[in-house]
C-alpha positions as CSV (number, residue, x, y, z in Angstrom):
1,M,-84.4,31.7,-109.3
2,N,-83.1,28.6,-107.5
3,C,-80.1,30.1,-105.2
4,A,-79.3,33.7,-104.1
5,A,-76.6,35.0,-102.2
6,I,-76.7,37.9,-99.6
7,L,-73.4,39.6,-98.7
8,V,-73.5,41.2,-95.4
9,A,-71.2,44.5,-95.5
10,A,-72.9,47.4,-93.5
11,G,-70.5,47.0,-90.3
12,R,-67.9,49.3,-89.9
13,G,-64.8,47.0,-89.0
14,E,-63.0,49.4,-87.0
15,R,-60.6,47.1,-85.4
16,A,-59.3,46.2,-88.5
17,G,-57.3,49.7,-88.7
18,G,-57.0,51.1,-92.4
19,G,-58.8,54.5,-92.0
20,V,-62.0,52.4,-93.7
21,P,-64.4,50.1,-93.1
22,K,-62.6,46.8,-93.3
23,Q,-64.6,45.0,-96.4
24,Y,-62.8,48.2,-98.6
25,R,-59.5,48.1,-97.3
26,E,-57.4,46.8,-100.2
27,L,-55.9,43.2,-100.7
28,A,-53.0,42.9,-103.1
29,G,-54.8,45.6,-105.6
30,K,-58.4,44.4,-104.9
31,M,-61.0,45.5,-102.1
32,V,-61.8,42.7,-99.7
33,L,-65.3,42.7,-100.8
34,E,-64.8,42.7,-104.2
35,R,-62.4,39.7,-103.7
36,T,-65.6,38.0,-101.8
37,L,-68.2,39.1,-104.3
38,E,-66.1,38.0,-107.2
39,R,-66.0,34.3,-105.3
40,F,-69.8,34.3,-105.3
41,L,-70.6,36.1,-109.1
42,A,-68.2,33.1,-110.5
43,H,-70.1,30.1,-108.7
44,P,-72.3,28.6,-111.5
45,D,-75.2,27.7,-109.0
46,I,-75.5,30.9,-107.7
47,D,-78.7,32.8,-109.7
48,A,-78.2,36.5,-108.1
49,V,-76.3,38.4,-105.3
50,I,-77.2,41.2,-103.3
51,V,-74.9,43.1,-101.3
52,V,-76.4,45.0,-98.0
53,I,-74.0,48.0,-97.1
54,N,-73.9,51.1,-95.0
55,P,-75.6,53.9,-97.1
56,D,-72.1,55.8,-96.0
57,D,-69.8,53.8,-98.1
58,A,-72.0,54.0,-101.3
59,R,-68.9,55.8,-103.0
60,F,-66.9,52.6,-101.9
61,Y,-69.1,50.1,-103.4
62,Q,-69.7,52.2,-106.4
63,A,-65.8,52.1,-107.0
64,I,-66.0,48.0,-107.1
65,S,-69.4,47.5,-108.8
66,G,-72.1,49.9,-110.2
67,E,-74.0,46.9,-111.3
68,V,-74.4,44.3,-108.6
69,E,-77.6,45.0,-106.9
70,W,-76.9,46.8,-103.4
71,V,-79.7,47.5,-100.3
72,T,-78.9,49.7,-97.3
73,G,-78.3,47.8,-94.2
74,G,-79.8,48.0,-90.6
75,K,-77.7,48.9,-87.4
76,T,-77.4,45.3,-86.4
77,R,-76.4,42.0,-88.4
78,S,-79.7,40.9,-87.8
79,A,-81.3,44.1,-89.3
80,S,-79.2,44.1,-92.4
81,V,-80.2,40.4,-93.2
82,R,-83.5,41.4,-93.1
83,A,-83.1,43.8,-95.7
84,G,-81.7,41.7,-98.0
85,L,-84.3,38.7,-97.5
86,A,-86.6,41.6,-98.2
87,A,-85.2,42.5,-101.4
88,L,-85.4,38.9,-102.7
89,E,-88.8,38.6,-101.5
90,S,-90.4,39.5,-104.6
91,R,-88.6,36.8,-106.4
92,R,-88.8,33.9,-103.8
93,P,-85.7,31.8,-104.5
94,G,-85.5,28.4,-103.5
95,Q,-82.4,28.8,-101.4
96,V,-80.6,31.7,-99.9
97,L,-76.6,31.7,-98.7
98,I,-75.7,34.5,-96.1
99,H,-72.4,35.3,-96.4
100,D,-69.6,37.7,-94.3
101,A,-68.1,40.4,-96.5
102,A,-65.3,40.2,-94.5
103,R,-64.8,36.5,-95.4
104,P,-63.0,37.0,-99.0
105,F,-60.9,33.3,-99.3
106,V,-64.4,31.4,-99.4
107,S,-64.1,28.0,-101.5
108,D,-66.1,26.8,-104.4
109,T,-66.4,23.7,-102.7
110,M,-67.8,25.3,-99.8
111,I,-70.4,26.9,-101.1
112,T,-71.5,23.8,-103.1
113,D,-71.6,21.9,-99.7
114,V,-73.8,24.1,-98.0
115,I,-76.1,24.4,-101.5
116,D,-76.1,20.3,-101.8
117,A,-77.4,20.1,-98.1
118,L,-80.4,22.2,-98.5
119,S,-81.9,19.9,-101.0
120,E,-82.3,17.6,-97.5
121,V,-82.5,19.8,-94.9
122,P,-84.0,23.7,-94.7
123,A,-80.6,24.7,-93.2
124,A,-77.0,24.1,-93.5
125,L,-73.9,25.3,-91.6
126,P,-70.4,25.2,-92.2
127,V,-68.1,24.6,-89.4
128,L,-64.4,23.7,-88.0
129,A,-63.6,21.4,-85.3
130,V,-62.1,23.1,-82.1
131,T,-58.3,22.4,-81.6
132,D,-57.2,24.7,-79.0
133,A,-57.9,23.9,-75.0
134,L,-61.2,25.8,-74.2
135,L,-61.8,27.2,-70.5
136,A,-64.1,29.2,-68.7
137,H,-63.1,32.6,-66.7
138,E,-64.2,34.7,-63.9
139,D,-62.6,37.7,-63.1
140,G,-59.3,36.9,-65.1
141,R,-59.2,33.5,-63.5
142,M,-59.7,29.9,-64.6
143,S,-63.2,28.9,-63.5
144,E,-63.7,25.4,-65.7
145,S,-62.2,23.8,-68.6
146,V,-64.7,23.3,-71.4
147,D,-65.1,20.0,-73.6
148,R,-64.4,20.7,-77.1
149,D,-65.2,17.5,-78.5
150,R,-68.5,18.9,-78.6
151,L,-68.1,22.4,-80.0
152,R,-67.5,23.6,-83.4
153,A,-66.7,26.9,-84.6
154,A,-69.1,28.5,-87.2
155,Q,-68.4,30.1,-90.5
156,T,-70.4,31.3,-93.6
157,P,-72.0,31.0,-95.9
158,Q,-74.8,29.9,-94.1
159,G,-77.8,28.2,-96.1
160,F,-81.0,28.3,-95.8
161,R,-84.7,27.4,-97.9
162,F,-85.5,30.9,-98.2
163,D,-88.8,30.8,-96.8
164,A,-88.0,28.6,-93.7
165,L,-85.3,31.7,-93.4
166,L,-88.1,34.5,-94.1
167,N,-90.4,32.8,-91.5
168,A,-87.7,32.2,-88.9
169,Y,-86.8,36.2,-88.9
170,E,-90.6,37.1,-88.6
171,K,-90.6,35.1,-85.6
172,L,-87.5,36.8,-84.2
173,G,-89.4,40.0,-84.4
174,D,-87.2,43.0,-84.2
175,A,-84.9,41.5,-81.9
176,S,-81.1,40.8,-83.1
177,A,-79.0,37.7,-83.2
178,H,-75.4,37.1,-83.5
179,D,-75.7,34.9,-86.6
180,D,-78.5,33.4,-88.7
181,A,-77.8,29.7,-88.0
182,S,-78.8,30.9,-84.3
183,V,-82.3,32.2,-85.6
184,A,-83.0,29.1,-87.8
185,L,-82.4,27.0,-84.4
186,A,-84.4,29.6,-82.4
187,A,-87.2,28.6,-84.8
188,G,-86.4,24.9,-84.9
189,L,-84.9,24.5,-87.9
190,D,-83.1,21.0,-88.6
191,I,-79.7,22.5,-89.2
192,R,-76.9,20.2,-91.3
193,L,-73.4,20.7,-90.5
194,T,-71.1,21.2,-93.1
195,R,-67.1,20.7,-93.3
196,G,-65.6,24.5,-93.0
197,D,-62.3,25.7,-93.8
198,A,-59.5,27.2,-91.7
199,A,-58.7,29.2,-94.7
200,N,-62.1,30.7,-94.7
201,F,-61.3,33.0,-92.0
202,K,-63.0,36.5,-91.2
203,L,-60.8,39.6,-91.4
204,T,-61.5,41.4,-87.9
205,T,-58.3,42.5,-86.7
206,A,-54.9,44.1,-88.3
207,E,-53.1,40.9,-87.7
208,D,-56.1,39.2,-90.0
209,F,-54.8,41.4,-92.5
210,E,-51.3,40.5,-92.6
211,R,-52.3,36.9,-92.8
212,A,-54.4,37.6,-95.8
213,E,-51.8,39.4,-97.4
214,A,-49.1,36.8,-96.7
215,L,-51.3,34.3,-98.4
216,L,-51.9,36.6,-101.3
217,G,-48.4,37.0,-101.0
218,K,-47.8,33.4,-102.1
219,T,-48.9,34.1,-105.4
220,D,-47.7,36.6,-108.6
221,M,-47.1,39.6,-106.6
222,I,-43.9,41.5,-106.4
223,Y,-42.9,44.0,-104.3
224,V,-41.5,47.5,-105.7
225,T,-40.5,50.9,-103.9
226,G,-41.1,54.6,-104.7
227,Q,-39.3,57.6,-103.3
228,G,-40.1,61.7,-103.4
229,F,-38.5,64.5,-102.5
230,D,-39.9,68.2,-102.2
231,V,-38.8,71.3,-101.0
232,H,-41.1,74.6,-100.2
233,R,-39.9,78.3,-98.7
234,L,-41.3,79.7,-95.6
235,E,-43.0,83.1,-95.8
236,P,-45.2,84.9,-92.7
237,S,-48.8,83.5,-92.5
238,D,-50.9,82.4,-90.1
239,H,-51.1,78.9,-90.6
240,M,-49.3,76.3,-92.9
241,Y,-50.4,72.8,-93.9
242,L,-48.4,69.5,-93.2
243,C,-48.9,65.9,-93.8
244,G,-52.4,66.9,-93.8
245,V,-52.5,68.5,-90.9
246,R,-53.1,72.2,-90.0
247,L,-50.3,74.3,-88.2
248,E,-51.2,77.3,-86.5
249,Q,-48.0,79.2,-86.9
250,D,-46.7,82.5,-87.6
251,Y,-45.4,81.6,-90.7
252,G,-46.6,79.4,-93.8
253,L,-45.1,77.2,-97.1
254,V,-45.2,79.0,-100.2
255,G,-46.6,77.1,-103.1
256,H,-48.9,77.3,-105.9
257,S,-51.3,74.5,-103.9
258,D,-51.6,75.1,-100.4
259,A,-47.7,73.9,-100.7
260,D,-47.9,70.4,-98.0
261,V,-44.7,69.5,-98.7
262,G,-44.9,66.3,-96.8
263,L,-47.5,65.2,-98.8
264,H,-46.1,66.2,-102.3
265,A,-43.0,64.6,-101.4
266,L,-45.2,61.2,-100.5
267,T,-47.2,61.7,-103.8
268,D,-44.2,61.8,-105.9
269,A,-42.9,58.7,-103.9
270,I,-46.5,56.7,-104.7
271,L,-46.4,57.9,-108.7
272,G,-42.5,56.7,-108.8
273,A,-43.9,53.1,-107.8
274,A,-46.5,53.4,-110.3
275,G,-44.2,54.1,-113.0
276,E,-46.0,57.4,-113.5
277,G,-43.7,60.6,-113.6
278,D,-43.6,63.1,-111.0
279,I,-46.2,65.5,-109.3
280,G,-45.2,68.4,-111.7
281,Q,-46.6,66.3,-114.4
282,H,-49.7,65.9,-113.0
283,F,-50.6,69.3,-111.6
284,P,-48.3,72.0,-113.4
285,P,-48.0,74.7,-111.2
286,T,-48.6,77.0,-114.7
287,D,-52.3,75.6,-114.4
288,D,-54.3,78.2,-112.3
289,Q,-56.8,75.2,-111.5
290,W,-54.3,74.0,-108.7
291,K,-54.2,77.0,-107.3
292,G,-54.3,77.0,-103.5
293,A,-55.6,73.4,-104.1
294,S,-55.8,70.9,-101.0
295,S,-52.8,68.6,-101.5
296,D,-54.7,65.2,-100.8
297,R,-56.2,65.4,-104.1
298,F,-53.0,65.2,-105.2
299,L,-52.2,61.9,-102.9
300,M,-55.6,60.6,-103.9
301,H,-55.1,60.7,-107.6
302,A,-51.3,59.1,-107.2
303,C,-53.1,56.4,-104.8
304,Q,-55.3,55.9,-108.1
305,L,-52.9,55.3,-110.6
306,L,-51.2,52.9,-108.7
307,K,-54.5,51.1,-108.1
308,N,-54.8,51.1,-112.1
309,A,-50.8,49.7,-112.5
310,G,-52.4,46.6,-110.3
311,G,-50.4,47.9,-107.2
312,A,-51.6,48.5,-103.2
313,L,-49.6,50.7,-101.0
314,V,-47.8,48.3,-98.5
315,N,-46.3,51.1,-96.0
316,A,-45.3,54.8,-96.0
317,D,-42.2,56.7,-94.5
318,I,-41.9,60.4,-94.6
319,T,-38.8,62.2,-93.2
320,L,-39.5,66.4,-92.7
321,I,-36.3,68.4,-92.6
322,C,-36.4,72.0,-91.2
323,E,-35.8,73.9,-87.8
324,R,-38.8,75.1,-87.8
325,P,-42.4,74.0,-87.2
326,K,-41.4,71.7,-84.0
327,V,-42.9,68.3,-85.5
328,G,-42.9,66.5,-82.5
329,P,-46.4,67.9,-81.2
330,Y,-48.3,67.1,-84.5
331,R,-46.2,64.0,-85.4
332,N,-49.2,61.7,-84.5
333,E,-51.8,63.5,-85.7
334,M,-49.6,63.5,-88.8
335,R,-49.7,59.7,-88.9
336,V,-53.4,59.4,-88.1
337,R,-54.1,62.0,-91.1
338,V,-51.8,59.8,-93.9
339,A,-52.8,56.8,-92.8
340,E,-56.6,57.6,-93.0
341,L,-55.4,59.0,-96.3
342,L,-53.6,55.8,-97.7
343,G,-56.0,53.6,-96.0
344,L,-53.2,51.8,-94.3
345,P,-52.9,50.6,-90.5
346,L,-51.5,53.3,-88.2
347,A,-48.5,50.9,-88.1
348,R,-47.9,50.9,-91.5
349,V,-46.8,54.9,-91.7
350,N,-43.7,56.7,-90.3
351,I,-43.0,60.2,-89.8
352,K,-40.2,61.5,-88.4
353,A,-38.0,64.7,-88.0
354,T,-34.5,66.0,-88.6
355,T,-32.5,69.0,-88.8
356,T,-29.3,69.7,-90.7
357,E,-27.5,71.4,-88.0
358,K,-28.5,74.6,-89.1
359,L,-26.3,74.1,-92.1
360,G,-28.2,75.5,-96.0
361,F,-31.1,76.7,-95.9
362,T,-33.2,74.4,-93.6
363,G,-30.9,75.5,-91.2
364,R,-31.4,78.8,-92.0
365,R,-35.0,78.5,-91.1
366,E,-35.9,79.7,-94.8
367,G,-38.1,76.8,-95.8
368,V,-38.8,73.0,-95.2
369,A,-38.3,69.8,-97.0
370,A,-39.4,66.5,-96.7
371,Q,-38.3,62.9,-98.6
372,A,-40.7,59.4,-98.6
373,I,-40.3,56.6,-99.2
374,V,-43.3,54.0,-99.9
375,T,-43.5,50.0,-100.9
376,A,-46.0,48.3,-103.2
377,R,-47.4,45.4,-103.7
378,M,-47.8,44.7,-107.6
379,S,-49.3,42.2,-109.6
380,E,-46.4,40.6,-111.4
381,D,-47.9,40.4,-114.9
382,V,-49.0,43.7,-115.2
């Protein structure tokens, strides 16, 4: 084996939002890690790929690929890379590339340049020139300017002769480092700088995901909408579920399932965007298996159908129509729960409430109505 790649995907990525680790968030119908993995599997000079994941994320990874080998990572990036190297040690590839899973736009050219450099030096690192003015600060005030001409921004994949990197990590011991090039430098390895690519940015914040979505939106994507509406009657009870949140009340919603009118309307909206009928067709109230069922199961089924149709949710907007309960005290908790279920940033989920000015069944406090609308990005050729 000449060259193997280790994709580091064990981090939590909480700054990006979305309710799941950033490497498992979707971009135009595919998870970030799935897009990154495809780049390396398709490269003709890569003989093997190993993905290092958090054991809690195995269910997400299995949805991407049950065939590509994975190993359990550690608490730090260095520990995760060590795990990947250990998995390759018996095969002893000549070269190894280490790449951040959250860089899905790495190009074939970048990968090739790093591999080619390893024929002359034991380590190679793609970099970008620093174009912004740089400064040092102290206590919120500028302390000095920094010469940017001597500085470069490091990217991945970082490439190494396998034995050289393995020895460098042995010298590092149990300590950790920011990246693998730092480990190599500390071990005295000669590191060749190769050309980076501004498009090969790392997805870290919600703004990075917006940038990535804009890039992918320039290809073969279209946008569709779906809408849903549902009504449930109120009756005496000790609780109710609304938008995935349990509300301790002296009344509840009546239905065959848990009667979460907000999630039912949202489910119908997603089914509409996917072109997959309505909630009654998929979960008929005459079927006893859905008696008392949690409505998030219906929602997850609709999300999977949308994904199967080549779609990915962009945003969701729910309106609750009722005199009771008062939605205000629970609104933020509802938004957080719905965002978590949909895998969307909190800013892409909106929940609002209104009344009918005491008119009709909601005005008489007999029930709750909900309407929802979603926007989804779809592959145009589907």
